[in-house]
Every structure is written in structure tokens, then in C-alpha cells.
C-alpha positions in Angstrom: -0.1 0.0 0.0 1.6 3.3 -0.9 2.6 5.6 1.9 0.0 8.2 1.4 -2.7 5.7 1.3 -1.5 4.2 4.7 -1.5 7.7 6.3 -5.0 8.4 5.0 -6.3 5.0 6.4 -4.6 5.5 9.7 -6.2 9.0 10.1 -9.7 7.7 9.0 -9.2 4.6 11.5 -8.0 6.8 14.5 -10.9 9.2 14.0 -13.4 6.3 13.9 -11.9 4.8 17.1 -11.7 8.0 18.9 -15.6 8.4 18.5 -16.0 5.1 20.4 -14.6 6.6 23.6 -16.4 10.0 24.2 -16.1 11.8 27.4 -18.3 10.3 30.1 -20.5 13.4 30.1 -21.3 13.2 26.3 -21.9 9.5 25.7 -24.3 9.2 22.6 -25.1 5.6 22.9 -26.9 5.5 19.6 -24.0 7.0 17.7 -21.6 4.6 19.4 -24.0 1.6 18.6 -24.2 2.3 15.0 -20.4 1.8 14.8 -20.8 -1.9 15.6 -22.3 -4.7 13.4 -25.4 -6.3 14.8 -24.3 -8.8 16.1 -20.6 -8.4 16.4 -18.0 -10.7 18.0 -16.6 -9.8 21.4 -13.5 -11.6 22.5 -11.6 -11.6 25.8 -9.4 -13.9 28.0 -12.7 -15.8 28.5 -13.4 -16.7 24.9 -15.4 -15.2 22.1 -19.1 -14.6 22.0 -21.6 -12.8 19.5 -23.1 -9.7 21.1 -26.3 -7.9 19.8 -26.0 -4.1 19.5 -28.8 -3.7 22.0 -26.9 -5.9 24.6 -23.9 -4.0 23.9 -25.6 -0.5 24.4 -27.2 -2.0 27.6 -23.7 -2.8 29.0 -22.1 0.6 28.4 -23.0 2.2 31.9 -21.9 -1.0 33.5 -18.6 -0.7 31.7 -18.4 2.9 33.0 -19.1 1.7 36.5 -16.4 -0.9 36.1 -13.8 1.5 35.3 -14.9 3.8 38.2 -14.8 0.8 40.5 -11.2 0.1 39.4 -10.3 3.8 40.1 -10.0 4.8 36.5 -11.4 7.5 34.4 -12.6 7.3 30.7 -9.7 5.8 28.5 -8.2 8.0 25.9 -6.8 6.5 22.6 -3.1 7.0 22.3 -1.9 4.6 19.6 -3.3 2.9 16.5 -1.6 0.5 14.1 -3.6 -0.4 11.0 -3.3 -3.3 8.5 -5.6 -3.2 5.5 -6.4 -7.0 5.0 -8.0 -6.4 1.6 -10.5 -3.9 -0.1 -13.0 -4.2 2.6 -11.3 -5.2 5.8 -9.0 -3.5 8.2 -7.3 -4.9 11.4 -6.7 -2.1 14.0 -4.5 -2.6 17.0 -5.2 0.1 19.5 -3.5 1.4 22.8 -5.4 3.4 25.4 -4.5 5.3 28.6 -7.0 5.3 31.5 -6.2 7.9 34.1 -6.1 7.1 37.7 -8.8 8.8 39.5 -6.4 9.3 42.5 -3.4 10.2 40.3 -0.5 8.5 39.3 0.6 6.9 36.1 -2.5 6.0 33.8 -3.4 2.2 33.3 -2.5 1.2 29.8 -5.0 -0.9 27.9 -4.9 -2.7 24.4 -7.5 -3.9 22.0 -8.0 -4.7 18.6 -10.8 -4.4 16.0 -11.6 -6.0 12.8 -13.4 -3.3 10.8 -15.6 -3.5 7.6 -14.8 -0.7 5.3 -17.5 0.0 3.0 -15.8 2.9 1.4 -17.5 5.6 3.4 -17.5 4.2 6.9 -16.3 1.6 9.2 -18.2 -1.0 11.2 -16.7 -3.1 14.0 -17.2 -6.8 13.3 -14.8 -8.1 16.1 -13.8 -6.2 19.2 -10.9 -7.9 21.1 -9.8 -7.0 24.6 -6.3 -8.0 25.3 -6.4 -7.8 28.9 -9.1 -6.8 31.7 -9.1 -3.8 34.0 -6.9 -4.0 37.1 -8.8 -5.3 40.0 -11.8 -6.3 37.7 
């Protein structure tokens, strides 16, 4: 892939992913939900399972509470590495920092996404969490 195309893809993917983690005060669940296929595949250290968009949206407040219970604020996207698999699919490896509510070094988190690219927008087909929250 030409370097200019790679940079454009990285910019598009970074913009898309940044929209998945809005500030806690401005969460637009519908907007976040439309970024995911219905259903999509969620994977973590317990295995993989299909998740409906409705179940995912219902779980967002619980996820916010899990972060707070772990002493963390909302995670911010700090790094993205993209690999175009073909004309329609992109694999994005991401790094996030979640600030500690009581101060100190942020907690580093990693996740990967398999994205469908219809040419105009992305949609998450697979969301892979590489590790859980500390103390969760």
C-alpha cells in the first residue's frame, strides 16, 4: 500500500476509534452503537461470543461503573496500528490510557478491532480486549 494511502487509512481509523470513547458526560449511545455490526463478535480472555447491538448498548453504563470501581477515568486513545487486509477489511491494534482517579500513572490498555470498510464508513465486526481492568 502506498505511504500516502496508509497515512489516510490511519487517519480515518484513528478518527473512527476516537469516536468510540467519548467523554463520560457526552456519551451518545446510539452513535456508538451504529459503529458496531449487529451482532458483532466480542473476545477476551474468557473466549469469544456474539453480542447484539442492544446488549452492547445496555452494557455501556456497567462498563463505565467498572472503570470507576477500578479507580479509572475514561480511556483515551493513544496509539493505532492499521493493517488493510483487503479492499473491505482493516485490522486495527489500539493502545489506550485510562487515568487513575487518585492520580499516578495511567493504566495502559490494548484492544484490536476487525473493521468492515464500505468505502465511506467503518463498522466493528470483532472487538478483542487483550487484558482486563486491574482489580476487575
